[in-house]
N, C-alpha and C positions, 0 to 999 in steps of 0.2 A: 586621371583624365583618361575617359574612353579611348580605346584604341583608334577608332574611327577619326577621334579629332586629333588626336597626334600625327596619326598618317596624313591626314589633310593639311595640316599646318606644315608639316615637313616638306610636303608636296609642293605647297605656296612658295617657301623658300626655296625649293631646287628650280622652282619656274621662274623664280625672280618676281613673285608676286610683292609688293610693298602693302603690308596690312597691319592694323591695331584693333585690340578690342577697346572700342572707342568711349563706352560709357559704361556706369554700372559696375565698376571694377571691384568696390568693396565686396560684392557677392560673387568675384570672378571665381574662386573655387568652386562654389556651389554651381554655376553655371558649367562647368570643366567637368563636373560629375552628373550633367543631365538634369539638374533640378532647374534650370532657366535656359532661357535662350541666349546665345552666344549673338553679340552684335558687334559685327566685323567690318571696320572701314577699309576700303581698298582704294588705290587711285584710280580716277576714272578710265584713264587708260590701260589699266590692266583689268578692266571688270570682265571683260569677256574670257580670258584668261583664267580668272579666278572661276566664274564658272563653269568652264570647261574642265578645271580641276574638280570643281563639287560634285559634277555628273560622272565623273571617272571613279569617283570613290563611292559611287552608289545613293546619292543623295538627291532628289526630286524636289520641281519647285511646286511650291504650292500658291495658287492664287486664288483672289476673290475679285471678280470684275467689278462690284460696286465699289469696294474700299482698298484703294492701289494710291500708291505715292511714287513719285518720279524717282527711279534710280534707287529704290530700296525692294528686295527682294528675300522671300522666305524659300528658306531648302530643308528638307526633313531626310533624314536617315537612321538606318538601323544600326546600332553597334553590335557587332557578331559575337562577342563576348559575353553582353550583359542582357540583352534583346531589347534595350531601353531606346528609345526615339531620341534622337538628337534634332535640333533645331538650330539652324544657323540663319542668322537675320542680317542679310549682305547690303550694304550701303556701298553707295560709289561715290555720295558727298554727304555732308551733315545737314540733314532736313530735320528740323526736332519742332517741338513745342505742343500746344495741348494736343491730347491722344487723337481727336477726330479728324484736325485740320493741320498738323504738323505747318504753323504759320511760318515758320523761318527756314531761310535758306543761307547757311552760312558759307562761304568761300574760302574756307581756312583746312581743305584736305592736306594740301600739300604740307602747310606748316605743321598740323597735328602727326603726319608721319615722317616729317624731319627732324621733330625733338620728340620723337616718342622714348620710352624709357622701358624698360624690363621689370615686369611684376616677379614677385618671390616664386611664381608656378612657373618662370621662364617665358611667359606669353608677352608679347609687345602690347605696350597700353599708351594712351594718350598722357602726355604730361599732366599732373595733378593741377597745374594752375590754370591749365586750357580746361580741362575735365571740370573743375570748381564754376568756372563761369557759366560753362554750359550747362552744368546741374542747376544752377540758380536760376538762369534763363529760363529751364523748361520748368521748374518747381514754380516760378511766378506766372509764366505762361498758363499753366494748369491753374494757378489759383485765380486769373482773371477771368478764366472762362467759365459762363454761366452752366455749359454742359457737363464741366467736372465738377462744379459745386452742385447741381442737381442730380448725378447720379453717384458721388461718392460721398455728398454727406456731409461734406470737411471741406472748410476755404483752404487748408494749410496741407500743401502737397510735399513736403518737404521732409526729410529724413535726417533725425540730429546725428544718428550714428553714420551715414555717408556722408553729411557735413563734414562731421568733425574729424571722418578718415582722411578727406581730402584736404582740410584745412592744414591738419598735422601734417602733410607730407609735401605742400607745394611751398616753392619759394614765392615769397611777399613780392620782392622785386621784380620777379618776373611776371607776376600777375599785374601789378602797375604798369609795366612796360606793355604788356598784351591788351588790356583796358583800353590805355590810352592811343595805341595804335588802331585799334578797331571801333571805339565808341567815342564819337565827337564829344557827346554831352553826357560822360557818365565816367566817374573816378572808380577806382576799387574800392574807393572805403564808402562808395554809396554802395557798390553791389554787395559788401559785407553787411551793410547796414540793413539793406533789403533782405538778405538771407536770416538777418536774426529779427527782421520783423515778422517772417513767417514762423518761427520758431515760438516767440515769445510775444508778439503784438496780437491784439484784436483782429477781428474781420476789416474793419475800416480801414486801420493801418496798413494790411496786407494788401487790400486792393488799391491804396494808394502809392504804395512800392510797386505792386504790378505795372499800374497804369504810367507812372516815372519810366519802368524800364522798357515797357512797350515802345513809349516815345523814342527812347534812345535806340531802340530796334527796327524802327521804320524802315531804314532804308534795306534792311534784312528780309522784308515781308516778300512772302511769295504770290502773296494777293491781295487785292483792296479788301476793306472790311465788309462792303456789300456783297463780295462772293463769296467771302468766307462764311457770310452770314445763310447764304444761300446752300452754300455747302453741309452746314451744319442742319439747317432744315431737311435738303435732302435725305442726309443720312439718318438724322432723326426717324422720319417715315421708312426707310428702307431695312432700318437694323430691327424696328417696331415690329415690322412686318414680318421678316424673315425670321427672328428670333420666335414669333408665335409658331409658324411655320415650321420650324425647326431647320432652316435653310442658309442659316448667317455663316457656315466654317468655308474654309478653304477647300478648293480640287486640286487633285494633281495636274500639273498644266502638259505634262508631256502624254499620260495616257491612262485611261481607265484601269484600275486593279480591282480583281476579283479574288477572294479568298472563300473557296468550297468546303465546306465539311460535311462528309457524309459518315453513317453509322447507323447501327439498330436502333430499334426502338429502346428508349430509356438510357441510352448511351452517352447522356450528354450533349449532344450536339445544340439544343437552346440554349443550355448555359454558357457553352462553349462561343458559341457565335454572340451572344449578348455580353461576354465579358470583352471581346475582341471588338465589337462595335464601342464600347464605353473607352475602351484603351485609345482605339482612332478617334474617335469621335471628339476627342478633347480636340484635335487640330484641324481634323479634315469633316467634311460632309460625308456621311455614310448612310446607306441605306440596306436594309436588312430585308433580304429577299427570300421566300419560301417556296421551293420548288416541290410541286406533291400537293396531296390532298390538304387542303388548307385546315388549321385547327378549328375545333367545333366553335360557335356561336350560340348564344343563347336560342336563337331561331331555328339553328340548324342541328342543335344536339339530339332532339327526338329523332329526327330523320336518319343522322348517322348512329346512334345506338339501335335503331330497327335495322340498319342496314348490317351491322356489325352482327346481329342477332340472325340474321336469315341468312346470310352469307353461307354458315356450313350446311343446312337444310337445303338450298341450292345445289351443293356441290357435292352432297352427299357425304360429306366427310364431317368427322367432329374437329374441330379446331383444337390444335395442338399446341400447348402452351410453349414448345421449345420450335414453334417455328420462326424463323429469321426472315420472313417477308416483311416489309414495311409499307404503311402508307404514308409515311413522310421521309423519303427518300434521301432528301438534299435539301441542306440550307447554305447560304452563301451570304457572304458580308462583302458590299460593292462600296469602295471607297475611291 
């Protein structure tokens, strides 16, 4: 576990923040080592306290003005020992569903926090029977989404390893009671059968199971289907346009950050800035700014070459290969 993560969650406990890692716990060990984001659910009344703790540990919020969901936040930090980026995906309520719309809001935060269990890593996590229910709902919502099918090329969005991980750990009686309490026209047997459909059934069978579950979840929908369809169309346009323009990443909410790289000619400034841009660009919108003489293009190459040749004659000196003056004094990455 990264130092920054360990200290952050100790601080949560010291401040009395109730929290769990609420989904994808099959890969929690990987997330704690920085290979994936951490999905942390906190009590809504303690959201501001949790955000203060995150900022106190040097994490900054990243946001995308066009793709935002209520009570879901993204924080990024740098682990001082490894230099790796840490991504904390902070939730103040359970909002889930297909990737683009997060169609459902489930008022189960208090129940999840009250029934949490301890993962072998020591992290508090969602009880397996609740996580199983949420996982199947998420998978079926993605299966039923035409956007998911179009962009992933597959109707099955369920991982047999994760499903087996949760099924082996959950209390079946607790699952029966949970489904009975929260879904009026759905049984635990039907939920398990729907999961099996996604694993072994064909496309038509999976879509039928998804439609049946969608009806059972209607009272938890955040928007009408019309509003949801309009949102998908708008996001499709925005994502396509900004993907082509390279503008689809998040930006830091607090302030703009600059990283300046200076050095002599051939000292590796371009390589260094390109590497930093690639590293940060996986999460943030980044711009590479060259301050000084621009690099030669085909149109300006003859002119730049002529200036370089005539400069010693104009000054009356012969160019010294050891000169340290540079036409390219500074490169910077803006994130």
